[in-house]
N, C-alpha and C positions, 0 to 999 in steps of 0.2 A: 504494500500500500504506500503510494508516493505522497503521503501526508505527514506533516509534522505531528508528533505525538503530543499535541497541546491539550488534548482532552482524554480523560479516563472514560472511554466509551463502554457502554453496556452492550451485551450481545443481542442487539435488536436491530434488524434492518426493516425499515418501513416500506410496505407496498402501497398502502392507501390509508386514508383517514377521513372520517365523517363525524361531525358533532363531537362527542366526548370519547369516541372510540378510534383506536388505531389497529390496523391489521398488518401483520408482518409478512415477509416473503414466503413463509411456510403456511400461511392461512390462519395463524393464531390471532385472536382478537384480545386487545387490552383496553381497560378503562384508563384514560389519560387524565390523571390528577396532577399533572405538571404543566399542562398547556404550553409546552415549548418554553418553559420557565416564564410563565405568566404572559405569554404572547397571544395565544389563541383564545382570547376572552369570549369570543362568540363561537368557539369550537372550530373544528376543522372543516374547510370547504363550505362555509356558510353560504347558502344559495344566493342571498341578496348581495353579499360582498363579491362572490364569484361572478355574478352577472355584471356588476359594475366594472370589475377588472377586465372581463372579457370584452365589454363594450369599448373600453378605452384601448384595449389591445388592438382593436381594428381601426382606431383613429390615428394614434401615434404613440411611440414609446418614450421618446426623448427629443428635446430640442436643445435649449440652453437657458440658464437663468439670466441670460442677457436679454431675453424676450419676455413679454407678458405671459403669465401662466394663470388663466382663469380658475383652474381647478385648485391651485394653491390658495387663491383668494377665498374660495368657498370653504375650504377646510379651516383656514385661519379665522374666518368669520364665525364658524361654528364654535371654535375653541374660545374666542374672545367673548362671544355672546353669552357663553355659559360659565364665564370665570371673571376674575378681576383683572385679567390681562388685557392689553390693548394691541400689542404687536407680536408677530410670530416669525421666527426664523426656522426653516425646515432643513433637516439634515438626514442622515441615514441610520442613526443608532443612538442609544442612550448615552454612550460615552461622548459622542460628538455633541449631543445636546448639552451635556454638562461642561464640555470644553467651551462651548459658546457662552454659557452662563458665567463661567470663570473669567473669560476674556471681557465680557460686557461689564461685569462687576468691577474689575480692575480699571478698565478704561473710563467708566462713568464716574468713579469716585476719585481716581488719581492715586489710589492706595493699593497696597499689594497683599496684605495679610488676609487670609480667609480661614475662618474657624470651622472645622468639621468635627466629627465625633469618632471616638474609639468604636471599633467594630462596624463602622459604616462601610458602604461599598458604592463607589461612584463611577467605576470603569477601569480600563486597563491601558489607556493612553498615558503619556508621561504626566500630564496635568491631573487627570482623574485618578491615576494611580497614586500620585502624591496626596490627593484629596482623600483617598480611602484610608480609613483608620484601622487597617489590618496589615501588620508587618509582613505576613506571608505573601501578600500580593506584591510587595515592593522588593522582596529579597532577590539579590543577584543582578540588579539593574543599575547599580552605582548610585551616584548622587541624585536625589530627587529634585524636582522643581521646588524652589524655596518658598517660604512665607505661608506655609500651612501649619496650623496648630490644632491639636486634637483635644476636645473637651470630653467629659463623661456624659454619655447619653442619659437623659432624664435627671440630670444634676445641673440646675440653673447656676449655682454658685461657681461651678467649674467653667462655665461660659463667661461669666462676669470677670473672673480672674484673668482670662486671656485677652480681653478687650484692651486695645491701646489706640494711640492716635493714628496708627497705620492700618487699622482694621477696615477692610473694604466690605466684607460680608460674612454672614454665618450661613453655612450650607448644611441642610438637615433633611433626613428622610422622616416622614411621619410614622413609618414602620420600617425598622431595620430588617429587611428581608433576608439578604445574604448573611447578615450577622446573627441570625437565629430567630427571626420573626418576633421582634420586640416592638410593640406599639409605644408611641410617645404618650406620656401623661398629659392630660389637658393643662394642668397648671404649668408644666414645663414648657409646652409649646407656646402658650399664651405669654409666659414670662420671657421666652426668647424673642418673641415679636416685640414686646415692650422694650426690652434692652436695645434692640435694633433701632427702634424709633427714637429712643432717648439719646442714643449715641451716633445718630445719623449713619447707620450701618445698613446695608442691603440684606434683606432676608431672601435666601434662595431655598426653595423646597424642591428636592429631587423626587419627582413623581414617576420615575421610570417604571417602577413595578406597581406602585399604588394607584396610579391614575387610570382613567377610562373604566370606571365602574368596579374595579377590583375590591375596594373596601366597602362597597355598598353605597358609595357616593360617586358623583361624576369624577371628583378629584379628592384625594385623601385629605387635603388640608381643610375640606369643608366640615370635617368632624370637629374642628377647632375654630375659635374666634380669631382667625388671623387672615391677613391678606398679603401673600408673598409679593415682593417686588419683582421677582423672577421665579418661574418654575419650569421644570423640564419634563418632557414626555417621551415615550418610545413604546417598546413592547406591545401592549394592547392597542396602540393607536392604529397599526396597520394590519392587525390580526394575522400576521405571518409575513407580510411584505415589509422589507426593511425601511423604516421611517422613524425619525426622531424630530422633536420640536423643542425650541427654547422660546418661552413666552415671557414678555416683560411689560411693565407699565409704560404709559406714553412718555413719561419723563425721560426715558432712556432711548427714545427713538433715534435721536441725532447722534448718539454715541456709536451706533452701528450703521453709519452711512456707507456710501459706495467705497469699496476697497478695504473696509475694515474687517470683513470676514466673508467667507463664501464656501460653496460646496458644489462641485460639478454635478453630482447626482442628487443633491438635496432637493426634496420636493418633486422627485421623479413622478411623471404623470400616472404611471401604474400604481405607485404607492399612494398617491393622492386620491386616486379613484377608490382604492380600498379604504383609506382613512375616512373619506367623505361618507361612504356607506356605513362604516362602523359607527361613526358619530351620530348619524341619523337614527340608528337603532339604540345605541347605548344612552344617548341623551334624552330619550323619551322617559318621562316620569314613571310611566307604568313599568318600564323595563327595570329601572332602578329600584322601584318598589318590590319587584319580583326577586331581585338580587338580595335585597335586605331580608325578605322572607326566607329565601333559601339559606342565607347565612345563619339565621336564627334556628332553622331546622337542623342544620349541620352542627351548630353549637350544642343544641340539646342532645343530639345523638352522641357527640363526642363526650359530653359530660356524663352521660348515662353508661355508655359502653366502653369507652377508652380510658377516661380519667381514673377509674378505680383499679386499673391493672397495676400490678406490683412494679412492672418495668418502667412505668410512666411517672415522672416527677412533676410535670406541669404541662398545661396546654395553653398556648397563647393564640389569640385570634383577633383579627380585625376584618370584618366582612368575610370575603372568600379567600383570605390569607390565614393559614393555620400552621402553627409550629407545635409539634408534639415532642416535648423535651424528655429524653429518657436518661437512665442512670449510667449508661455507657455508650460507646460508639454504635451508631445505628447503620453503618455501612452494610452489615450483613442483612439487616431488615429490608433495606432498599432492594437488594438482590433477590431475597426471598419473595418479596411482593411482585417483583418483575416476573419471576417464575410462575407465580399464581395468576398473573394477568392484570396487575395494577401498577401503574407508573406513578411514582412519587419522587420527591427530590430531597437532597440533603440541604441543611442550612447550618453549617458548622458540624462538629464531630458528633454531637449527641441529639440533633434535632431532625426529625422527619418533617418535611415541609409539604403541605398540600396547597396547590393552586388550581383547583378544578375550573374548567370553563364555566362561565357565568350562565350558560344555557343548560347546565347539568340538571338532570331530573332527580326527584326524591328517590326513585327506585335505584338509580345509579349511585347516589350517595349511600343508600342502605347497603348496596353490594360492596362498596369500598370500605365502609365501616366494618362490615363483617369480616372482610379479608384482613383488615388492620387488626381487629380484635383477635382473630385466630392466630395471626403471626406474632403479635406483641405478647400474647398470653404465654407463649413458650420461650420468650426471649430472656 
């Protein structure tokens, strides 16, 4: 295989996928409770999204961002209409969206220091790797981009201690997904927002994994009484097509003028067609209500069937983001569940992470819970 071994791959080769199910090349079917790491929020091959992409496929695939792109404008309008943001920059991934946010914050403020958090994850480029509060991500790559400082998540005093006259922004996830599925406390998030306002510091919310309905809201920050100056999106925005977005308030429009930033493929018409269809579905109040109801159902099942197990020490959940924290490494559990036909994720050494598609049914949740219970009971 002529591929760099950058991934610890599981022995699964996908043949096809529909909704919450994946079929491998041997005809075996799996329940997908990873959603491509929180990407396929609407499940695989959603018919409305597929139709929108197919329609665009027959029109054109790419021109250049040197020309007007009406589809980009439609998607940007959907995002800004449903948020506190005013302007959108499109790119291809979450890491690129966070890169754009870091650049904008430093350029808009004329300052360099950005406060992030221990156990955070913001990407694997040099800037976003430096922003990530996990040493294992940075090992072996030499000197990091300077001026990042790491506070303790859910500890407001630790943020306050790091603020100085060179602080441009605080960058935070409302749920630390890769860090173990740790939701932010309300008091903490609201305190961070207040500190930013009092010190003329920008608040950046990384919504790469939490955005687009994942937490039971359109955006994760809606759970808190805050308005980020900048927030970033990716993963669920394109439902499988590569797309990211950096969204900011109007005050920072002129700081990203011509020549300040760019992306050859950013806002690609096929990705925009997908994103436009996704947002039309997800941003319907009835859809969000259904996600909240499913999250409640899942929470009740987890509390009843999984929480009492001896191998489980805690369950953390925000909407359709779940972390099952166990007493020892869960890598064997992920493999056993794969063998039984359930795809789940790791979030650190001891946490089984569930990110089911938002269109998952109660019957599918029941099946997944039963497989989890059966496997964790003997762990």
